[in-house]
N, C-alpha and C positions, 0 to 999 in steps of 0.2 A: 506237348502236342498243341498245334495251333488250333485256333477257333474253327477254321474251315474243315480241317481234318477231324475234329470232334464231331462236326456236323455229319460227316460221311459215316462215322460210327453210329450216330443216332439214326441216320436214314436206313442204316442196315438192320438196326434193332426193329424199326418199324416195318422193314421188309419181313423179317422173321414173323412178325405178328400177323401181317396180312396173308403170307403164305399159309400159315397154320389156319387162319380164318377161312381161306378158300376151301380147305379140306374139311374143317370141323364145324363151320357155322351151320346152324340149324334153326335160327329164329331171326326175326326181323332185326332185333337190336345186335345180334352177333354179326349179321350181314352189314348192318350200318357202321358198326365199328371196323369191320374189314375194309370197307370203302373208305372210311376215314383214315386208316393206316396206309392205304394206298396213296392217297392224296398227300398226307404228311411225308411219307417215304420219298415219293418222286419230287415233291416240292423242295424238300431239303436237298436232295441229291442234285437237282437242277441248279439250285442256288450256289451250292459248294463248287459245282463243276464250272461255274462262271469265274471262280476265283482261283481254282487249282487246274492242273493238267487233266483235261476230261478223261483220257484213256486210262490214266492211273486211278483217278477217282472211281470210274465205273468197274475197273478190275477189282479194286478193293472192296467196293460196295458188293458186287456179286459174290466174291470169295467170303466176306464175312457173313453175308446172308446165307450162303450155302452151309457154311460151318454152323451157324446159328440154328438153322433149320434142322440139320441132321441132329445135333445135340438136343434141341428142344423136343424133337420127336422121341428120342430115347428117354429123356428125363420125364417128360410130361405126358406123352401119349402111348407108352408102352411098346415102342419100336424095340426089337431085340438088340441088346448091347454087343458090340463086336469090337475086339482090339484092332482088327484091321480098319474099321471105320475110324476109330480114334487116331490110328497112326496116319491115315490118309488125311484126316482133318489137321493133324499136326503139320504134315507136309504142306498142305494148302495154307495154313497160317504162317508157316516159314516163308513161302513165296510171297504172301501178302506183305509181311514185314520187310522182306528184301525189296519189294517195290517201293514201299514207303521210304526205306532208308536211301535208295538211290534217286529218289524225286525230290528236286529242290523245294523248299518251303516258301521261297519268296513268291509273292503274288504277282501274277501278270496282269497288265491292264486289260480289262475286258475289251473284245474287239467290237467295234460298232457293226451294226448291220450292213452287210455287203462289203465290209472291209476285208482285204486279202491278208493272209498271215505273212 
């Protein structure tokens, strides 16, 4: 996996952290960590989106974040386990993997501001 694709995964991990923080933060420090996770998540996502196809990067980021959030809610926060949820997460991850497999790994030159594609 390329460096920038790994960064997308890292951004998605931080997304799961800040989404959980939005729901469960109850003190100054937990809110501070939530805001930090938001900044890191979007900073890493924006950086990797400059090096990879933005539409695929965003779709993978959101898909991994969604899957991670559902799984973390079941594992860490007592959300009821459901085989239907697990199956749908598997379907989602299959789509994410498919997107990754059909997206070329070569880096495109970043466009300059105002430059037309």
